[in-house]
N, C-alpha and C positions, 0 to 999 in steps of 0.2 A: 504494499500500499504506499502510495506516495506521501510525502511529509505533510503536503497540503490537505490531503484527505485525512490523515491522521489528526491534524489540528482541527479540521472541521468536525470530526466525530468527537474529539475531546471537547469542543465548544458546545456541542448539542448535549453532552453528558453533564456539563457545567450547568446549561440551562435547565436541564432535567432535575438536577440536585436543587436548584433555585426554586423551581415550580413546587417540588416536593416539600420544601421548607415553607413555602406559602401556604400549601394545602394543610399541613400538619395542625396549626392552630384552629382552623375551622372545623376539625374533627375532635378537638379536645374537650368535648361536651358529651353528654349522655345521648343515646339515640332519641329518647323521648324529647329532650331539649331541642335537638336538631330537627325533628319533625314539625316543631311549632316556629321554626325561624326561617321563613322563605327567603330572606335576603341571604343568609348563610348557605341555603340550599342553591341558589343561583351561583354564588361565588364558587361553590364546590363543583357544580356542573361545569363551569367554565374551566376550572383548573383541571378537572378530570379529562376534559376534551384537549386542552393543551398538552397535559403529560402524554396522553396516547399519541397525539399527533406528533410530538417530539420523538417519541420511539419510532414511529413510522418513518419519519424523515431520516432518523439515524439509520435505520436498516437500508433505506434506499441508497444513502451515501455509500454505505459499505458494499451493497450489491454493485453499484456502478463501478466502485473502485476496484472491485474484485473481478470486473468484466463478466458478471453473471447475467443471465436473461433477466431483463427488467421485469419486476413483479407487476402483474396486471391489477392486483388488489392489495390493500392493506394486510389483509390476512396472509396472502401469499408472500408478503415481504418477510413476515415472521418464519413462515415454513422454509423459505430459502435460507435464512440464516441458521435454522435448525438443521437443515440438510448439509450445511457446511461445518456443523458442529461448533457454531458459534454461540447459539442458544441451546439450552436443554429443552427436553420434551415438556416438563412441567411449565416452564415460563411460556414456551410456545403455544401450549394448549390454553393457558389462561388468557393470553392476549388475543389469541385466534377466536376462542369461544366466548369470552365474556367482555373484554375491555374494548375491543373494536366495535362489537355490537352495541355496547353502552354509549361509546362515543357517537356512533351513527344515529342512535335514538335521540341523544342530546341535539345533535347538529341539525338533523333533519326532521326533528319533532314528530317522529313516527307515532310516539304515544307519550304520555306523561311518564316521567320516572317517578316512582313512588319513593318518598323521602327515606323510608326505611332500607330499600334496595340500594339507594344511592349512598346512603351512610355506610352500610356494610360493604359495598363494592369499592368505595374510596378508601376505606381503611385497608382492605386487602390490596387494592392497587399500590398504596404507598409502599407495602412490603415487596410486592412483585416487581415494581418498577426500580426499586433499590437492588434487587437480585439481577434484573435485566441490566442495569448499569455495571454491576460487578462483572458479569459475564462479558460485556462489551469491553470494559477496561482490560480484562484478562486476554481478550483478542488483540486489543491495541498493544499490549505489553509484549506479545509474541513478535512484533515487528521490531521493538526496541531491542529485544534480545537477539534478534537475527541480525542486527546491524554490529553488535559487539564482536 
């Protein structure tokens, strides 16, 4: 991977960390309190959207840099990285089956996101996005070691 691509991925991961830090305080209340706070719900919806989009963008940068076939969908971008052993099965499955769908529902307003579902999904996403970042950092580190 070229240095410029590594820097771009590293910047995306720094952004992801920032978004997760922004999200955390919105979830530092009980589920019951969250359900009655519409402003907080909207903020969490937007941050969930941004977190998921950041991971998709990161995937696509890696795919392009590795000269892999372009992913036709967001879900496919996670599967491509799994196929290259960059992401593990669990993180791939959660993003493919849960978070991309949640992002689509939020963005396209397919249906109302129930506050209880949003709260639990956002809490899980925080942990899974951190695991995603660790796996991408490990991938980037392989290029640093390859230069040595």
